[in-house]
N, C-alpha and C positions, 0 to 999 in steps of 0.2 A: 351249798346246803349247810344249814346250821343245826346244832343240837336242838332237840325238842323235848319237852316233857312228855313222856309216854310210860304206860304201865310196864313194869318189869316182870319177867317170868319168876315164878317161885323157885328158889334155888333147890328145893327138895323135890320138885316135880320133874316130869320128863321134859327135857329140853330139845330132844331130837327124836323123830320116829325111828323105830328099830327096823332096819332093812331086811332082817331075817324073816319078817312077816310078809314080805313081798310087796308087789305093786298092784294097782287095779284101775278100774274105771267105773264111773257112776253114770247110768243112762236113764233117760225118761221114756216110759211107754205111755203114750197117750194118743187119742184119736185113731186107734187101730194100727199104730206103727211104732217102731223103735226109732226115736229121733236121733239123727246124725250118727247112725250105726257105723257106717264105714269109716267116718272120721275118728270115732272113738276107738275102733279096732286098730286103725293105723297107729294112733298114738300109743295104744296099749302095747302093740307089737314092738314099736320103737323103744318104749320104756323097758319092757321085759328083756329085750335084747341088749340094751345099753347097761342095765343094772346087773343082769345075771347071765347073759348069753343064751337065753332060752326064748322060745316063741310060744304063744298060745296055740292050742290044738286047732287043726284045720277045720274042724266041724263046729267051731264056736259060733260063727256067724249064723249057721243054720239053727243051732240051739236057741240063739237069741231071737231069731225070726219066729220061732214056734211059740214065743210068749204070747199070751192072749191080748185082746184089744183093750182090756180094762186098764185103768190108770195104775201105774206102778213105778217104784224106784228100784232100779236093778243095779246091783253091785257085782262086778266081775273081779275076782281075785286071782292073781297069778303068783304062785310061790317060787322061791329061788330054784326049786327042782323042776319047774315047768308045770306042775300040777295046777289045775284050774277049778275054781268053784264059782257058781252063779247063784246069787241069792236075790229074791224078789220080794218087795214089800208094797202094800197098798200106798198110793200117793196121789194127791190131787194138787196140781200146780196152783200157786196163789193167784188170786184175782188181781190184775194190774191196778195200781193206785198211785196217786201223786204224793202220798205220805212218805217221807224219806225213811229209809232204813238207817238206823244209827250205827256209825262206824266208831269203834273204840280201839285206839292204837296200842299196840304191843311191840316192844323192841325185840327183834329176833334176827341177830346178825346172820346174813346169808340166806335168810328165809327158809322155807320148807323144801326148796329145790324144784327140779323139773319133773319129778315123779309124783304120781298120786299114790302115796304110801298106804298100805293096808293098816298100819299101826295108827289108829286115830286118837290115841291117848292125849297127845299134846293138843291136837285140834279141839277135842272135847273139853279139855281143861280150859282152854282159852275161851271157848264159847260160854262155859259156865261162869267164868269170871267176868265176861263182857256183860252178862245180864240178859234177861228175857227180851227177845226181839232184836237184840243188838248183834252185830257181826264184828268179830275181831279183825282189825286192820294191821297187817304186818309191816313194820318199817325197820330200816337200818338205823344204827346209832346216830347217824348224821341227819336223820329225818327223811331219807329217800323212801318213798312209798313202794312197797314190793307188790303186794296183792292182799285181798281179803281172804280169810279162811274159806275155802270152797268157792271163791269167785274172783274174777278179774275186775280191776278197778279202771275206769275210763273217765276222762274229763271232757266236758263240752265247753269249748271256748269259742264264742261266736258261732260260726257254722262248721267248726272243726272238731272232730272227734279224736282225742289224743289217747294213745295207749302207752303203757310202760314198755321198755325194751324187752324183747324176747331173749332171755339169757338163762343160764343154769340156776338162777335163784328163784325162778317162777315157773309154775305149771303153764304150759301152752294151752290156754283155754279154748276148747272147741267152740263154745258159744260165742266167744269174742271174734273168732276167725270169720264168722258170718256177718260181722258188722263193718260198716264203711270207715274203718280207722284210717285217717289221712296222714298220721305221723306217729312214730314211736319215739318217745323222749323220756328221759328221767324227770320225775317231778317229786317235790317234797310236800309236806303237809301245808306249808304256806301257800303254794300254788294250788293245792287241792281246795283250800278254803276260799281262794280268790276266783275259782272257776265259776262260770255261769251255771253249771250244773255238774253234779257227780253222779255216775251210774255204776252199778256193779252188775255183772252178768254171770250166770251159771247155767249148766245144762238143765237143772231141775227147776229153778225159779225164774229163768229168763232174765230180762233186763229190768232192774229195779232202780228207782231214784234213791240216792243215798246222801247222807250228810255226816260230816266229821264231828265227833264229840270229844272235846278235850278232857284231860283227866287232871 
């Protein structure tokens, strides 16, 4: 993999999330149910245990199941002391379209890691700098693609769906675990550009066609 031109983080802005704010999970409530509830709770429990040695409360699942049938984006936050907060906001999933989401690259050595951090300042800063409708794409200095902010990145090559390796530099995306990924391999921006199609997937927005935008 070779060096690539990519946007650099502002040196005076946040360069890493603050672990003291805890970890969390973002879930979709639609169609009268909480989507992938058990998978999200498993990942959240593993994350809270790994990061802080705590577990979410045992009645969290029942609390989430009591959420109404109306469309909502739900954020569950677990603090380092084990305290938990559930916030719900109105949300309507986007209508599927073939218009690609624009991916704007940012170099972030080591990525955001395997946790969904509650400190969103870095993610929000990158989204603002990427521009309206665009999604920040996190890459290593050598050009290896890590993930998009809030979404996993997958390549379609022929009839093969390729995902990035599951390692500590990336959030293990619940939405991607439901897709028929046939191989997990490192890939850089060059391979991403050569792919037959690029898609990103998240719990809120589902699978979206995407395209790399150079800087």
